[in-house]
C-alpha positions as CSV (number, residue, x, y, z in Angstrom):
1,M,-2.0,-24.0,-18.8
2,K,-1.7,-20.7,-20.5
3,K,1.1,-18.4,-21.6
4,I,0.7,-15.1,-19.8
5,T,2.6,-11.9,-19.8
6,V,2.5,-9.4,-17.0
7,I,3.8,-5.9,-18.0
8,G,5.2,-4.1,-15.0
9,T,7.3,-5.7,-12.2
10,G,6.4,-3.3,-9.4
11,Y,4.5,-4.3,-6.3
12,V,1.3,-5.4,-8.1
13,G,2.9,-6.9,-11.2
14,L,5.5,-9.0,-9.4
15,V,3.1,-10.4,-6.8
16,S,0.5,-11.1,-9.5
17,G,2.9,-12.7,-11.9
18,A,4.5,-14.9,-9.3
19,G,1.0,-15.9,-8.0
20,I,-0.4,-16.7,-11.4
21,S,2.7,-18.9,-12.2
22,D,2.0,-20.7,-8.9
23,F,-1.4,-21.6,-10.3
24,G,0.4,-23.6,-13.0
25,H,0.7,-21.1,-15.9
26,H,3.8,-20.0,-17.8
27,V,4.3,-16.4,-16.9
28,T,6.7,-13.8,-18.3
29,C,7.1,-10.6,-16.2
30,A,8.2,-7.8,-18.6
31,D,9.5,-4.4,-17.8
32,I,11.5,-1.7,-19.6
33,I,13.7,-1.0,-16.6
34,D,16.7,-3.1,-17.3
35,S,18.2,-2.9,-13.8
36,K,15.1,-4.3,-12.2
37,I,14.9,-7.2,-14.6
38,K,18.6,-8.1,-14.1
39,M,18.0,-8.1,-10.4
40,L,15.0,-10.4,-10.7
41,Q,17.0,-12.7,-13.1
42,S,19.8,-12.9,-10.6
43,G,17.3,-14.1,-7.9
44,K,17.0,-10.8,-6.0
45,I,13.6,-9.2,-5.2
46,P,13.4,-5.4,-5.6
47,I,10.7,-4.9,-2.9
48,Y,10.2,-6.3,0.6
49,E,7.1,-8.5,0.9
50,P,6.9,-11.5,3.2
51,G,6.8,-14.8,1.3
52,L,7.4,-13.2,-2.1
53,S,11.0,-14.3,-2.5
54,D,10.1,-18.0,-1.9
55,L,7.2,-17.7,-4.3
56,V,9.3,-16.3,-7.0
57,E,12.2,-18.8,-6.4
58,R,9.8,-21.8,-6.5
59,N,8.2,-20.9,-9.8
60,V,11.5,-19.8,-11.5
61,K,13.0,-23.2,-10.6
62,A,9.8,-24.9,-11.9
63,G,10.3,-23.1,-15.2
64,R,6.9,-21.4,-14.9
65,L,8.2,-17.8,-14.2
66,A,10.7,-15.7,-16.3
67,F,11.7,-12.1,-16.6
68,T,12.5,-10.0,-19.7
69,T,12.9,-6.5,-21.0
70,D,11.7,-7.6,-24.5
71,V,8.1,-6.5,-24.0
72,D,7.2,-6.9,-27.6
73,S,8.2,-10.6,-27.8
74,A,6.5,-11.2,-24.5
75,I,3.2,-9.8,-25.8
76,Q,3.4,-11.7,-29.0
77,S,4.0,-15.1,-27.3
78,S,1.2,-14.8,-24.8
79,A,-2.6,-15.4,-24.8
80,V,-3.3,-13.2,-21.9
81,I,-1.6,-9.9,-21.1
82,F,-1.9,-8.2,-17.8
83,I,-1.2,-4.4,-17.5
84,A,0.3,-3.8,-14.1
85,V,2.2,-0.6,-14.4
86,G,2.1,2.4,-12.0
87,T,-0.7,5.0,-11.9
88,P,0.7,7.7,-9.7
89,Q,-1.3,10.6,-8.4
90,G,-1.1,13.6,-10.7
91,D,-1.0,17.3,-9.7
92,N,-4.8,17.6,-10.0
93,G,-5.4,14.6,-7.8
94,E,-6.4,12.3,-10.7
95,A,-4.5,9.1,-11.5
96,N,-1.8,9.5,-14.1
97,I,-2.4,6.7,-16.6
98,S,0.3,7.6,-19.1
99,A,2.2,4.3,-18.5
100,V,-1.1,2.3,-19.0
101,E,-1.6,4.2,-22.3
102,A,1.9,3.5,-23.4
103,V,1.5,-0.2,-22.7
104,A,-1.9,-0.3,-24.6
105,K,-0.2,1.1,-27.7
106,S,2.6,-1.5,-27.4
107,I,0.0,-4.3,-27.1
108,G,-1.8,-3.0,-30.1
109,K,1.3,-3.0,-32.3
110,N,2.2,-6.6,-31.3
111,L,-1.2,-8.2,-31.6
112,N,-0.6,-11.4,-33.7
113,G,-3.7,-13.3,-32.8
114,Y,-6.6,-13.2,-30.4
115,K,-5.6,-12.1,-26.9
116,V,-7.2,-11.1,-23.7
117,I,-5.9,-7.7,-22.4
118,C,-6.4,-7.4,-18.7
119,T,-5.7,-4.3,-16.6
120,K,-4.5,-5.1,-13.1
121,S,-3.4,-1.5,-12.3
122,T,-5.7,0.7,-10.3
123,V,-7.2,3.0,-13.0
124,P,-9.9,5.6,-13.1
125,I,-13.4,4.5,-14.2
126,G,-13.5,4.8,-17.9
127,T,-9.9,3.7,-18.5
128,G,-11.0,0.5,-20.1
129,D,-12.6,2.4,-23.0
130,R,-9.4,4.4,-23.4
131,V,-7.2,1.3,-23.5
132,C,-9.5,-0.4,-26.1
133,K,-9.4,2.8,-28.2
134,L,-5.6,2.9,-28.1
135,V,-5.2,-0.8,-28.9
136,N,-7.6,-0.5,-31.8
137,E,-5.7,2.5,-33.2
138,S,-2.4,0.7,-32.9
139,M,-3.1,-2.9,-34.0
140,P,-3.0,-4.5,-37.4
141,V,-6.1,-4.6,-39.5
142,D,-6.8,-8.2,-38.6
143,G,-6.1,-7.8,-34.8
144,E,-8.5,-9.3,-32.4
145,F,-8.8,-9.0,-28.6
146,D,-11.1,-8.8,-25.6
147,Y,-10.6,-6.4,-22.7
148,V,-10.9,-7.3,-19.0
149,S,-10.6,-5.2,-15.8
150,N,-9.3,-7.4,-13.0
151,P,-8.5,-5.1,-10.0
152,E,-6.1,-6.2,-7.3
153,F,-6.9,-6.2,-3.6
154,L,-3.5,-6.7,-2.1
155,R,-2.4,-5.5,1.3
156,E,1.2,-4.6,1.6
157,G,2.7,-7.0,4.1
158,S,0.1,-9.7,3.3
159,A,0.1,-9.5,-0.5
160,V,1.2,-13.1,-1.2
161,K,-1.5,-14.5,1.0
162,D,-4.1,-12.1,-0.4
163,F,-3.3,-13.2,-4.0
164,L,-3.2,-16.9,-3.3
165,W,-6.2,-16.9,-0.9
166,P,-8.4,-13.9,-1.9
167,D,-11.8,-13.0,-0.5
168,R,-13.0,-12.7,-4.1
169,V,-11.9,-12.2,-7.6
170,V,-13.5,-9.4,-9.6
171,I,-13.6,-9.8,-13.4
172,G,-15.0,-7.0,-15.5
173,A,-15.2,-8.7,-18.9
174,T,-16.5,-7.6,-22.3
175,S,-17.5,-11.1,-23.4
176,E,-18.3,-14.5,-22.0
177,K,-15.3,-15.8,-23.9
178,A,-13.0,-13.5,-22.0
179,F,-14.6,-14.3,-18.7
180,D,-14.1,-18.0,-19.3
181,I,-10.5,-17.5,-20.1
182,M,-9.9,-15.4,-17.0
183,R,-11.8,-18.0,-14.9
184,D,-9.3,-20.6,-16.3
185,V,-6.4,-18.3,-15.3
186,Y,-7.7,-18.4,-11.7
187,R,-8.9,-22.0,-12.0
188,P,-7.4,-23.2,-8.6
189,L,-9.5,-20.5,-6.9
190,Y,-12.6,-21.3,-8.9
191,V,-12.2,-25.0,-8.0
192,N,-11.9,-24.0,-4.3
193,E,-15.2,-22.0,-4.7
194,K,-13.7,-18.6,-4.1
195,P,-16.3,-16.0,-5.2
196,M,-15.8,-14.8,-8.8
197,L,-17.8,-11.7,-9.7
198,H,-18.5,-11.2,-13.4
199,T,-19.3,-7.5,-13.9
200,N,-18.9,-5.0,-16.7
201,V,-15.6,-3.1,-17.0
202,A,-16.8,0.1,-15.4
203,T,-18.2,-1.7,-12.4
204,A,-15.0,-3.6,-11.9
205,E,-13.0,-0.3,-12.0
206,M,-15.4,1.3,-9.5
207,I,-15.3,-1.7,-7.1
208,K,-11.5,-1.1,-6.6
209,Y,-11.9,2.6,-5.8
210,A,-15.0,2.2,-3.7
211,A,-13.4,-0.5,-1.6
212,N,-10.2,1.4,-0.9
213,A,-12.0,4.7,-0.3
214,F,-14.3,3.0,2.2
215,L,-11.4,1.5,4.2
216,A,-9.7,4.9,4.3
217,L,-12.9,6.4,5.5
218,K,-13.1,3.8,8.2
219,I,-9.6,4.7,9.4
220,S,-10.2,8.4,9.4
221,Y,-13.5,7.9,11.3
222,I,-11.9,5.9,14.1
223,N,-9.1,8.5,14.3
224,E,-11.7,11.2,14.8
225,V,-13.4,9.1,17.4
226,A,-10.0,8.7,19.2
227,N,-9.5,12.4,19.2
228,L,-12.9,12.9,20.8
229,C,-12.2,10.2,23.3
230,E,-9.2,12.2,24.5
231,K,-11.4,15.2,25.1
232,V,-14.1,13.3,27.1
233,G,-11.9,10.8,29.0
234,A,-13.0,7.7,27.0
235,D,-10.7,4.8,25.9
236,V,-10.8,4.4,22.1
237,H,-9.7,0.7,22.3
238,Q,-12.8,-0.2,24.2
239,V,-14.9,1.9,22.0
240,A,-13.5,0.2,18.8
241,K,-13.8,-3.3,20.3
242,A,-17.4,-2.8,21.1
243,M,-18.1,-1.3,17.7
244,G,-16.3,-4.2,16.0
245,Q,-18.4,-6.8,17.7
246,D,-21.4,-5.4,15.8
247,G,-21.7,-7.6,12.7
248,R,-22.7,-4.7,10.6
249,I,-19.4,-2.9,11.3
250,S,-16.6,-5.6,11.9
251,P,-13.4,-4.9,13.8
252,K,-11.2,-4.5,10.7
253,F,-9.6,-1.1,10.1
254,L,-10.9,0.3,13.4
255,H,-7.3,0.9,14.7
256,P,-6.5,4.5,15.7
257,G,-3.1,5.8,14.7
258,P,-1.2,8.6,13.0
259,G,-3.1,8.4,9.7
260,Y,-3.1,6.1,6.7
261,G,-0.3,6.1,4.1
262,G,1.2,3.8,1.5
263,S,0.8,3.5,-2.2
264,C,-3.0,3.0,-2.4
265,F,-5.3,4.8,0.1
266,P,-3.9,8.3,-0.3
267,K,-3.7,8.0,-4.1
268,D,-7.1,6.2,-4.5
269,T,-9.1,8.5,-2.3
270,H,-7.8,11.6,-4.1
271,A,-8.5,9.9,-7.5
272,I,-12.1,9.0,-6.7
273,A,-12.7,12.4,-5.1
274,A,-11.3,14.1,-8.2
275,L,-13.4,11.9,-10.5
276,A,-16.5,12.6,-8.5
277,R,-16.0,16.4,-8.7
278,K,-15.4,16.1,-12.4
279,K,-18.6,14.2,-12.9
280,G,-20.6,16.7,-10.8
281,S,-21.3,14.2,-8.1
282,P,-18.9,15.1,-5.2
283,M,-18.2,12.5,-2.5
284,N,-18.2,14.7,0.6
285,T,-17.4,11.8,3.0
286,I,-14.2,10.9,1.1
287,E,-13.2,14.6,0.8
288,A,-13.6,14.7,4.6
289,A,-11.6,11.5,5.1
290,I,-8.7,13.0,3.1
291,V,-8.7,16.2,5.3
292,T,-9.0,14.2,8.5
293,N,-6.0,12.0,7.5
294,Q,-3.9,15.1,6.8
295,D,-4.9,16.6,10.1
296,Q,-4.1,13.4,12.0
297,K,-0.5,13.5,10.8
298,K,-0.2,17.1,11.9
299,R,-1.9,16.2,15.2
300,M,0.9,13.6,15.9
301,V,3.5,16.3,15.4
302,D,1.7,18.6,17.8
303,K,1.6,15.9,20.4
304,M,5.3,15.3,20.1
305,R,6.1,19.0,20.2
306,N,4.0,19.5,23.4
307,L,5.6,16.5,25.1
308,I,9.1,17.8,24.4
309,G,8.5,21.3,25.7
310,G,6.8,23.2,23.0
311,N,9.5,23.4,20.4
312,F,11.9,21.0,18.6
313,S,14.7,23.5,18.5
314,G,17.9,22.0,19.9
315,K,16.2,18.7,20.8
316,T,17.0,15.2,19.6
317,V,14.1,12.9,18.8
318,G,14.2,9.2,18.0
319,V,11.7,8.1,15.4
320,L,11.0,4.4,15.6
321,G,9.3,3.1,12.5
322,L,9.5,4.7,9.0
323,A,7.3,2.4,6.9
324,F,3.6,3.4,6.7
325,K,2.8,0.0,8.3
326,P,4.7,-3.1,9.4
327,N,6.0,-5.9,7.1
328,T,6.7,-3.5,4.2
329,D,9.5,-1.2,3.2
330,D,7.1,1.3,1.7
331,V,7.4,4.8,3.2
332,R,5.1,6.6,0.7
333,E,2.8,8.9,2.5
334,S,4.1,7.6,5.9
335,A,3.2,9.7,8.9
336,S,6.9,9.5,9.8
337,I,7.6,11.9,6.9
338,E,5.5,14.6,8.4
339,M,7.1,14.0,11.9
340,I,10.7,14.1,10.6
341,Q,10.1,17.1,8.4
342,A,8.6,19.1,11.3
343,I,11.4,18.3,13.7
344,M,14.1,19.3,11.1
345,D,12.2,22.5,10.1
346,E,12.2,23.6,13.7
347,G,15.9,23.0,14.3
348,G,15.7,19.6,15.9
349,T,17.8,16.5,15.3
350,V,16.3,13.2,14.2
351,K,17.6,9.7,14.8
352,A,15.6,7.2,12.8
353,Y,15.2,3.4,12.7
354,D,13.1,0.9,10.9
355,P,13.8,-2.9,10.6
356,I,13.2,-2.8,6.9
357,A,12.6,0.7,5.5
358,N,15.8,2.7,6.4
359,E,16.9,2.7,2.8
360,S,13.5,3.6,1.5
361,M,13.3,6.7,3.7
362,E,16.9,7.6,2.8
363,E,15.5,8.6,-0.6
364,F,13.4,11.3,1.1
365,F,15.9,12.3,3.9
366,P,19.4,11.4,2.8
367,E,20.9,13.6,5.6
368,L,19.3,11.8,8.5
369,S,21.1,9.7,11.1
370,Y,19.8,6.2,10.4
371,C,20.3,3.6,13.2
372,Q,20.4,-0.2,13.2
373,S,18.4,-0.9,16.4
374,W,15.9,0.8,18.6
375,E,18.5,1.0,21.4
376,E,20.9,3.0,19.2
377,T,18.0,5.2,18.1
378,C,16.8,6.1,21.5
379,K,20.2,6.6,23.2
380,Q,20.6,10.2,24.4
381,T,17.4,11.5,23.0
382,D,15.0,14.0,24.4
383,G,12.0,12.2,23.2
384,V,10.9,9.1,21.2
385,A,8.0,8.7,18.7
386,I,6.8,5.2,17.9
387,M,5.4,5.6,14.4
388,T,5.0,2.0,13.1
389,E,3.9,-1.0,15.1
390,W,6.7,-3.4,14.3
391,N,6.7,-6.3,16.8
392,E,10.2,-5.5,18.1
393,F,8.8,-2.2,19.3
394,R,6.0,-3.9,21.2
395,G,8.5,-5.7,23.4
396,L,11.0,-2.9,24.0
397,S,12.2,-2.6,27.6
398,L,10.8,0.6,29.2
399,E,13.2,0.2,32.1
400,K,16.2,0.0,29.7
401,L,14.7,2.8,27.5
402,K,14.4,5.2,30.4
403,V,18.1,4.8,31.4
404,M,19.4,5.5,27.9
405,M,17.3,8.6,27.2
406,N,18.1,12.2,28.3
407,S,14.5,12.4,29.5
408,P,11.7,9.8,29.6
409,V,9.4,11.2,27.0
410,I,7.6,9.0,24.5
411,L,4.8,9.4,22.0
412,D,3.1,6.1,21.1
413,T,1.1,6.8,18.0
414,R,0.2,3.1,17.6
415,N,-0.9,2.4,21.2
416,I,1.3,-0.6,21.5
417,L,2.9,0.2,24.9
418,S,1.3,-0.6,28.3
419,I,0.0,2.6,30.0
420,N,0.5,1.0,33.4
421,K,4.2,0.3,32.6
422,L,4.7,3.8,31.3
423,I,3.3,5.2,34.5
424,E,5.3,2.7,36.6
425,F,8.6,3.8,35.1
426,G,7.8,7.5,35.2
427,F,7.5,8.3,31.5
428,Q,5.8,11.4,30.3
429,F,3.8,10.1,27.4
430,D,0.9,10.5,25.0
431,N,-0.9,8.2,22.6
432,V,-4.0,8.2,20.4
433,G,-7.4,8.2,22.2
434,R,-6.3,6.7,25.5
435,E,-5.2,7.8,29.0
436,K,-2.3,10.2,29.2
437,S,0.4,10.8,31.8
C-alpha cells in the first residue's frame, strides 16, 4: 500500500485518483481550485461520468481517498506523484503544457526524499525531458526522483470501466526501480495478467498520441465512406459491418456520424500533426483526418439547411443532443456547436435539449432556449436534428413527433431511427450514408 498524490482533479485526475485508491492505496487528489476541492469534500462530483460517484464515495468512506488544496503537503507526504493537469490546445495547434511545467516546479521544491514522478496528462513527445529538467532546477541539492510516463486511455462515458479493467497499461520508466514501483501501484491488474508494457518515456508519450490519432483517422475514414455511399446508393451500415468482420480491421470506431469531438481526439490530432510538421516529418493522413472532420460538421449543417428549405431564417430548429457523445456532459468540439451557430447566424431559432449536457452548452450559448425533454424541444419546430445518440432518442415516438412539429422534417446524424418508420409516417429526412426520403 502506497501513499500517492494525484495533482489535478479534472476528468483524468479524478478518475485515476479514485481508481488507484480502489486498488488499495492511500490517494490524495490535490488541486489549486478551491471551489472544486470543496465540492469533492462535500461529496459532489464536478463532472458527469457513469460509476464515478460510487467509486469516489466508496473509497472516501474507506479512508483511502481524500482531497486537498495543499499541494505542497500532498507532494511531501507521498511516494508517487501523478501529474494529471490539463494540456489544452494552443493557438499553434500544439499542446499547452504550462500547467504541467508549473506542477513540475512545485514537485521539485517539495522533494523531501526519493519519489516517482509520473505524468498522466497527455503531453507532447519530449515533455518528460522538460519535466525532469524543471524538477532538477527546482529541487534541493539532495533531491532524488525517477520519472515515468503513464498515459491514460479513458473513454468519456466508460472511463471508470476503462481504468479498472484496461486493455493494457503503458509505463515509460527511466529505471527498473521506477517500473517496479509503478507495477506495484497497478498490482491488482498485474495479478490479473493485464498486459503491462515497459517502454522508454518517449515511446510511452508517442503511444498515447498514435492511438488517439489512429482512432480519429478511422472515424474520419468511415465518414468519407458514408458520404460516398450517399452518392452511389450504398448503405454505409452494411459496408461498415462487412469491414468490421475482417479481423484486420475490427468493427470499433466504424460508426458514421457528424464528426468526432470531445477533449481528446481534436486536441491530440492537432498536437501530433503540429509536432510532425515541426520535426520535418508531416503526417499527411492525420492532417487529412482533421480536415475531413471539420468538413463533416459543416456537411451536417448543409443537410439540415437543405431539409428545411435552403435557409434557417425565421425557422425554429430543435437540436436533440449537445454532448459530443452519450454518457458524458462534455460538449467540447461537439458537432452541435457548429449546427447551433449556423442556425443562429442565419436568423433561425434553436430549441436545445440534452439529458446531461444542457448546463455545459449554456457556457457556449447562454441565450439559447434549453428544454427538459425531447417533447418540449420538438414542439412547434420546423425541423429537428438528432446530434447525439442518447438512448431516449432511439425510442422516441415518430407518430407523436409528427403531430407536435410544424412540419415533419428530421436530420438523423447518428442513424438511430428506422428508415421504414420515417417513410411510414411521412417524414422528410436525411441521415449519414443511408437511404433518404
